VEXTORDREN-116882 format. One record per residue (C-alpha): residue number from 0; x negated, y negated, z negated; chain. Coordinates in pm, 1 decimal, always signed. Layout:
N
> NUM	X	Y	Z	A
...
END
This chain:
308
> 0	-11468.7	-5061.4	-3931.2	A
> 1	-11354.4	-4764.9	-3719.0	A
> 2	-11261.9	-4584.1	-4041.3	A
> 3	-11034.7	-4868.1	-4151.3	A
> 4	-10887.5	-4886.5	-3802.0	A
> 5	-10804.5	-4515.8	-3805.0	A
> 6	-10651.6	-4543.7	-4153.9	A
> 7	-10445.9	-4841.9	-4044.5	A
> 8	-10332.3	-4655.7	-3733.9	A
> 9	-10238.2	-4352.7	-3940.7	A
> 10	-10042.7	-4572.4	-4183.1	A
> 11	-9853.0	-4744.3	-3901.4	A
> 12	-9775.9	-4410.3	-3736.4	A
> 13	-9651.5	-4261.0	-4063.9	A
> 14	-9430.1	-4564.9	-4124.7	A
> 15	-9282.9	-4536.9	-3776.0	A
> 16	-9223.9	-4166.2	-3825.7	A
> 17	-9052.6	-4232.2	-4159.7	A
> 18	-8829.6	-4494.0	-3996.1	A
> 19	-8735.0	-4246.6	-3722.6	A
> 20	-8648.9	-3978.9	-3977.6	A
> 21	-8436.4	-4228.1	-4171.8	A
> 22	-8259.4	-4324.4	-3849.7	A
> 23	-8183.7	-3960.8	-3773.7	A
> 24	-8061.4	-3901.5	-4129.6	A
> 25	-7825.1	-4200.9	-4122.1	A
> 26	-7686.6	-4094.6	-3786.0	A
> 27	-7655.5	-3734.0	-3903.4	A
> 28	-7468.8	-3827.5	-4221.2	A
> 29	-7216.5	-4030.0	-4021.6	A
> 30	-7165.4	-3749.5	-3769.8	A
> 31	-7153.8	-3489.2	-4045.6	A
> 32	-6878.0	-3681.4	-4222.0	A
> 33	-6660.0	-3640.8	-3912.2	A
> 34	-6737.0	-3268.1	-3895.3	A
> 35	-6648.5	-3240.8	-4264.7	A
> 36	-6304.8	-3399.3	-4213.7	A
> 37	-6229.3	-3168.7	-3921.9	A
> 38	-6363.3	-2868.2	-4113.2	A
> 39	-6140.7	-2944.0	-4412.6	A
> 40	-5843.7	-2941.3	-4173.7	A
> 41	-5943.3	-2591.4	-4062.0	A
> 42	-5984.7	-2477.9	-4421.8	A
> 43	-5651.4	-2616.9	-4545.2	A
> 44	-5456.7	-2425.6	-4279.7	A
> 45	-5663.2	-2110.1	-4325.9	A
> 46	-5616.4	-2110.8	-4701.7	A
> 47	-5241.6	-2165.1	-4674.9	A
> 48	-5170.5	-1926.8	-4386.7	A
> 49	-5476.0	-1712.8	-4308.4	A
> 50	-5471.9	-1865.3	-3958.4	A
> 51	-5772.6	-2015.5	-3779.8	A
> 52	-5612.6	-2309.4	-3599.1	A
> 53	-5820.1	-2366.4	-3286.3	A
> 54	-5585.3	-2649.7	-3188.8	A
> 55	-5732.3	-2862.1	-3469.7	A
> 56	-5968.5	-3038.4	-3231.0	A
> 57	-5674.3	-3156.3	-3020.5	A
> 58	-5532.5	-3346.8	-3317.5	A
> 59	-5867.6	-3525.2	-3334.3	A
> 60	-5829.6	-3614.4	-2966.8	A
> 61	-5466.5	-3722.4	-3010.1	A
> 62	-5562.9	-3966.8	-3283.4	A
> 63	-5791.9	-4155.7	-3047.7	A
> 64	-5557.6	-4135.5	-2746.5	A
> 65	-5249.9	-4249.1	-2939.5	A
> 66	-5444.9	-4542.8	-3081.0	A
> 67	-5562.0	-4637.3	-2731.3	A
> 68	-5203.1	-4622.5	-2601.6	A
> 69	-5069.4	-4837.8	-2884.7	A
> 70	-5345.5	-5095.6	-2836.6	A
> 71	-5323.6	-5123.2	-2458.1	A
> 72	-4964.1	-5040.8	-2368.8	A
> 73	-4780.2	-5185.4	-2669.8	A
> 74	-5041.5	-5452.7	-2750.7	A
> 75	-5034.8	-5371.6	-3120.7	A
> 76	-5315.1	-5498.5	-3345.5	A
> 77	-5568.2	-5241.5	-3460.4	A
> 78	-5447.9	-5246.8	-3821.7	A
> 79	-5098.3	-5146.8	-3705.7	A
> 80	-5204.2	-4905.8	-3427.9	A
> 81	-5420.5	-4685.0	-3652.1	A
> 82	-5156.5	-4575.8	-3908.8	A
> 83	-4892.5	-4540.8	-3635.9	A
> 84	-5127.5	-4322.0	-3429.8	A
> 85	-5192.7	-4102.0	-3735.6	A
> 86	-4816.5	-4074.8	-3786.9	A
> 87	-4759.4	-3971.4	-3424.2	A
> 88	-5037.5	-3711.0	-3434.2	A
> 89	-4897.9	-3579.1	-3763.1	A
> 90	-4557.3	-3544.0	-3597.9	A
> 91	-4721.3	-3338.2	-3322.0	A
> 92	-4876.4	-3117.1	-3590.3	A
> 93	-4534.4	-3070.9	-3751.4	A
> 94	-4376.4	-2974.8	-3418.6	A
> 95	-4665.1	-2739.6	-3343.2	A
> 96	-4603.3	-2550.5	-3665.8	A
> 97	-4226.5	-2540.5	-3617.8	A
> 98	-4227.2	-2439.3	-3250.8	A
> 99	-4540.9	-2225.0	-3215.5	A
> 100	-4649.9	-2093.7	-3555.3	A
> 101	-4334.0	-2034.7	-3757.6	A
> 102	-4152.8	-1816.5	-3499.1	A
> 103	-4461.9	-1591.6	-3480.1	A
> 104	-4552.5	-1571.5	-3849.0	A
> 105	-4534.1	-1190.4	-3850.5	A
> 106	-4767.9	-1157.3	-3552.7	A
> 107	-5115.4	-1006.2	-3590.0	A
> 108	-5409.7	-1236.5	-3673.3	A
> 109	-5553.6	-1205.3	-3321.8	A
> 110	-5213.8	-1300.6	-3175.5	A
> 111	-5203.5	-1610.1	-3397.2	A
> 112	-5551.1	-1710.8	-3282.8	A
> 113	-5440.7	-1673.4	-2919.5	A
> 114	-5132.7	-1886.6	-2993.8	A
> 115	-5344.8	-2167.1	-3138.3	A
> 116	-5582.7	-2151.4	-2840.6	A
> 117	-5282.0	-2167.8	-2607.6	A
> 118	-5148.7	-2464.8	-2801.9	A
> 119	-5486.0	-2633.5	-2768.1	A
> 120	-5484.4	-2586.1	-2389.7	A
> 121	-5125.2	-2711.9	-2368.4	A
> 122	-5193.7	-3027.4	-2569.9	A
> 123	-5506.2	-3098.5	-2367.0	A
> 124	-5323.6	-3051.6	-2037.9	A
> 125	-5030.0	-3270.5	-2140.9	A
> 126	-5266.9	-3543.8	-2254.4	A
> 127	-5447.2	-3532.8	-1919.4	A
> 128	-5115.7	-3561.3	-1731.7	A
> 129	-4975.6	-3840.2	-1950.1	A
> 130	-5293.8	-4046.1	-1951.7	A
> 131	-5590.4	-3962.4	-1728.2	A
> 132	-5928.6	-3790.2	-1717.4	A
> 133	-6126.6	-4106.7	-1786.9	A
> 134	-6326.9	-4177.1	-2100.1	A
> 135	-6205.5	-4467.4	-2313.8	A
> 136	-6354.1	-4660.9	-2603.7	A
> 137	-6172.0	-4806.0	-2900.7	A
> 138	-6281.9	-5141.2	-3043.6	A
> 139	-6497.1	-5120.5	-3357.6	A
> 140	-6321.1	-5193.6	-3683.2	A
> 141	-6550.6	-5477.7	-3792.7	A
> 142	-6796.5	-5592.2	-3527.8	A
> 143	-7101.6	-5443.8	-3361.8	A
> 144	-7385.5	-5628.7	-3535.3	A
> 145	-7636.3	-5362.7	-3652.1	A
> 146	-7723.6	-5340.3	-4020.2	A
> 147	-8093.3	-5298.6	-4101.8	A
> 148	-8183.7	-5039.4	-4366.9	A
> 149	-8560.1	-4999.9	-4427.4	A
> 150	-8635.1	-5042.9	-4058.6	A
> 151	-8352.4	-4819.6	-3937.5	A
> 152	-8029.4	-4957.5	-3795.5	A
> 153	-7672.3	-4865.9	-3878.0	A
> 154	-7357.6	-4993.3	-3711.1	A
> 155	-7070.3	-5116.3	-3929.9	A
> 156	-6855.0	-4838.3	-3782.0	A
> 157	-7083.1	-4583.6	-3947.3	A
> 158	-6998.1	-4739.0	-4283.4	A
> 159	-6628.5	-4714.6	-4200.1	A
> 160	-6672.8	-4346.8	-4117.4	A
> 161	-6858.2	-4267.9	-4439.4	A
> 162	-6624.8	-4479.8	-4654.5	A
> 163	-6301.4	-4336.5	-4510.2	A
> 164	-6440.8	-3984.4	-4538.7	A
> 165	-6523.8	-4032.8	-4906.7	A
> 166	-6176.3	-4173.8	-4975.5	A
> 167	-6002.8	-3887.5	-4793.2	A
> 168	-6211.6	-3625.2	-4973.2	A
> 169	-6124.8	-3780.2	-5309.8	A
> 170	-5754.4	-3793.6	-5216.9	A
> 171	-5774.9	-3432.1	-5100.3	A
> 172	-5929.5	-3327.7	-5433.2	A
> 173	-5668.8	-3521.8	-5631.0	A
> 174	-5381.3	-3379.1	-5425.7	A
> 175	-5481.6	-3015.4	-5473.0	A
> 176	-5570.4	-3056.1	-5840.1	A
> 177	-5304.5	-3291.9	-5979.1	A
> 178	-4985.0	-3267.7	-5770.5	A
> 179	-4711.0	-3004.3	-5771.3	A
> 180	-4728.2	-2958.0	-5393.7	A
> 181	-5106.0	-2925.7	-5400.6	A
> 182	-5094.7	-2664.5	-5676.0	A
> 183	-4820.7	-2480.0	-5486.4	A
> 184	-5042.4	-2472.6	-5176.2	A
> 185	-5327.5	-2334.5	-5385.3	A
> 186	-5093.2	-2067.6	-5520.5	A
> 187	-5002.9	-1971.8	-5164.2	A
> 188	-5372.3	-1943.0	-5081.1	A
> 189	-5420.3	-1692.5	-5363.8	A
> 190	-5112.3	-1479.4	-5301.8	A
> 191	-4822.3	-1598.7	-5082.4	A
> 192	-4593.3	-1315.3	-5192.5	A
> 193	-4643.1	-1386.7	-5562.6	A
> 194	-4604.1	-1760.8	-5501.8	A
> 195	-4273.5	-1696.8	-5327.5	A
> 196	-4151.5	-1480.3	-5616.0	A
> 197	-4203.7	-1764.5	-5865.0	A
> 198	-4009.9	-2013.0	-5654.1	A
> 199	-4268.1	-2166.1	-5419.6	A
> 200	-4128.9	-2233.6	-5073.2	A
> 201	-4409.8	-2070.2	-4874.4	A
> 202	-4280.7	-2188.6	-4535.5	A
> 203	-4273.2	-2546.1	-4661.9	A
> 204	-4631.0	-2513.1	-4784.4	A
> 205	-4741.0	-2382.6	-4444.4	A
> 206	-4571.4	-2678.2	-4276.1	A
> 207	-4738.0	-2916.7	-4521.5	A
> 208	-5079.4	-2765.8	-4445.7	A
> 209	-5034.8	-2839.6	-4074.3	A
> 210	-4914.1	-3192.1	-4150.6	A
> 211	-5215.0	-3268.9	-4373.0	A
> 212	-5469.2	-3116.7	-4134.2	A
> 213	-5319.5	-3300.7	-3834.7	A
> 214	-5330.4	-3631.0	-4023.9	A
> 215	-5692.0	-3580.4	-4132.7	A
> 216	-5800.1	-3467.0	-3786.3	A
> 217	-5632.6	-3758.8	-3610.4	A
> 218	-5789.4	-4010.6	-3848.4	A
> 219	-6129.5	-3851.7	-3786.0	A
> 220	-6072.9	-3895.4	-3412.7	A
> 221	-5979.1	-4261.0	-3458.6	A
> 222	-6275.9	-4365.2	-3670.0	A
> 223	-6530.3	-4189.9	-3445.7	A
> 224	-6384.0	-4310.7	-3112.6	A
> 225	-6551.1	-4658.1	-3124.1	A
> 226	-6888.2	-4476.4	-3125.2	A
> 227	-6838.7	-4166.9	-2909.9	A
> 228	-6533.9	-4281.8	-2707.0	A
> 229	-6229.0	-4065.7	-2647.9	A
> 230	-6080.6	-3863.9	-2363.3	A
> 231	-5840.2	-3576.3	-2312.7	A
> 232	-6112.2	-3314.0	-2368.6	A
> 233	-6318.5	-3456.9	-2656.6	A
> 234	-6138.5	-3239.7	-2909.3	A
> 235	-6290.7	-2916.6	-2781.3	A
> 236	-6646.2	-2977.3	-2897.6	A
> 237	-6549.8	-3173.1	-3208.6	A
> 238	-6311.7	-2897.1	-3310.0	A
> 239	-6573.1	-2626.1	-3266.5	A
> 240	-6826.5	-2820.7	-3471.2	A
> 241	-6567.2	-2881.4	-3741.5	A
> 242	-6507.8	-2505.6	-3742.2	A
> 243	-6884.2	-2454.1	-3784.5	A
> 244	-6878.0	-2687.5	-4085.8	A
> 245	-6588.6	-2490.2	-4236.7	A
> 246	-6774.6	-2160.7	-4183.4	A
> 247	-7089.4	-2300.0	-4345.0	A
> 248	-6879.7	-2409.1	-4643.1	A
> 249	-6713.3	-2069.1	-4677.6	A
> 250	-6372.0	-2195.6	-4552.8	A
> 251	-6329.8	-2400.3	-4868.9	A
> 252	-6110.8	-2709.4	-4854.0	A
> 253	-6336.7	-2887.8	-5099.5	A
> 254	-6695.8	-2997.0	-5146.6	A
> 255	-6862.1	-2692.1	-4981.3	A
> 256	-6710.8	-2778.7	-4642.9	A
> 257	-6819.2	-3140.4	-4687.0	A
> 258	-7175.4	-3026.4	-4755.7	A
> 259	-7151.3	-2791.2	-4456.7	A
> 260	-7049.4	-3079.7	-4232.0	A
> 261	-7333.8	-3299.0	-4357.4	A
> 262	-7588.0	-3018.4	-4311.1	A
> 263	-7464.7	-2961.9	-3957.9	A
> 264	-7465.7	-3332.5	-3871.6	A
> 265	-7815.9	-3395.4	-4008.1	A
> 266	-7968.8	-3087.5	-3843.0	A
> 267	-7802.0	-3176.6	-3513.9	A
> 268	-7932.4	-3533.7	-3531.0	A
> 269	-8285.6	-3422.6	-3622.6	A
> 270	-8287.9	-3161.9	-3346.7	A
> 271	-8162.3	-3407.0	-3085.4	A
> 272	-8415.0	-3670.7	-3190.4	A
> 273	-8723.5	-3459.2	-3247.6	A
> 274	-8673.9	-3179.8	-2993.2	A
> 275	-8435.1	-3278.2	-2715.5	A
> 276	-8089.0	-3431.7	-2691.0	A
> 277	-8003.5	-3153.0	-2447.4	A
> 278	-7997.6	-2909.5	-2741.1	A
> 279	-7759.5	-3123.2	-2948.2	A
> 280	-7451.2	-2908.5	-2894.4	A
> 281	-7643.8	-2580.9	-2895.2	A
> 282	-7781.2	-2646.9	-3244.9	A
> 283	-7434.5	-2623.8	-3401.8	A
> 284	-7366.6	-2286.9	-3244.6	A
> 285	-7711.1	-2150.6	-3329.4	A
> 286	-7644.9	-2242.5	-3693.3	A
> 287	-7302.2	-2078.9	-3674.1	A
> 288	-7447.0	-1755.1	-3537.2	A
> 289	-7718.5	-1748.4	-3802.8	A
> 290	-7461.7	-1799.6	-4078.3	A
> 291	-7235.3	-1527.0	-3940.5	A
> 292	-7525.3	-1281.3	-3911.3	A
> 293	-7703.7	-1357.7	-4237.8	A
> 294	-7426.0	-1473.8	-4471.7	A
> 295	-7078.3	-1425.6	-4320.4	A
> 296	-6904.7	-1565.1	-4630.8	A
> 297	-7078.1	-1901.6	-4581.4	A
> 298	-7356.6	-2066.9	-4775.4	A
> 299	-7134.2	-2140.0	-5073.1	A
> 300	-6891.2	-1849.4	-5060.6	A
> 301	-6900.3	-1533.8	-5265.9	A
> 302	-6917.4	-1188.7	-5102.4	A
> 303	-6567.6	-1119.6	-5233.5	A
> 304	-6441.1	-1472.1	-5242.6	A
> 305	-6095.0	-1597.6	-5316.5	A
> 306	-5952.0	-1849.7	-5075.1	A
> 307	-5934.7	-2178.6	-5263.1	A
END
C-alpha cells in the first residue's frame, strides 16, 4: 500500500509539474511574440540605415498611451481607437526620421545612437508632461474569461497577441518579398550606394523603414497593454528586450528575429517561474551578454553576414 501511495504521489507531482511548465511556455510564447515584433522593428531600421534605433521602445509606449487617450478623452470605441493610435504613433515615427535622423545622416554611427537615445528621452519626457506618471490599463479585446489548455490557463488577450503577431510577420514577409518598395528596401540593405545608382530613392526607403517600425512597435504596445498595462516609461524595458531578440536573431527582419523573441520570452518565463520573478528582467540581459561574447553575429547569423 505505501508503494502505491508513493507512486500515486509521484504521478500527481509530475502532472502538476508538467502543468506548470506548460503554463510557463504559454506565457513565454505570448511575451516572446511581443519581443519579436519590437525586434523586427529594430532590424528593419538597422537593415535600411545601419542605425540602431533606441527610440523604438517609445513607439511601443506611444501605441498604448494614444489608445488610452482616444478611449478616455474622445470616448472612441476600441475598434476605432486602435488603428487611429497606430496611425498617430506612425506619424511620430515619420517626424522623428525627418527632424532627427535625416539632417544627421552623415554623422558617425555613435552619434546616431546618441541621437536615438536623446529622441527616446524626449518622447518619454513629453509623454510624462502631456499625460502623467501613473500606470494605466487598456480593456481586453475580447473578455477576461481564462481558457483552459491541459490544466494551464490562457487569457483571450494572449491569443490576440499570438494571432496578430503571426499576421504581421506574414505581412512583413510578403512585403519584403513581393512588393517593389520591399525589394527596394532590401536593395538598400545590401548596398545603399548601388541602390541609389539604379534609381532607388534611398531617403524614401529610410523614411519607410521608420514608418513600418513605428507602426509595428505601436501595435505591439497596444496588444500587450491589457496584460502589462502602460505608462510613460514602459517602453524602456520592452525596447531593450526587443533589441535582445533582434541580436539573438542576427538583426534579421525575418524568422530568425521571431525565433529569438520566442526563445527570450520562454526562457524569461521559465526563469521567473522556476527561479525567482526578481530575475525576470536580468535574464534577458544575461542572454544578451552571452550571445555577444560567444556568438556576436547572433544564433542564426553568419560570421560575415549580409544584412537582409
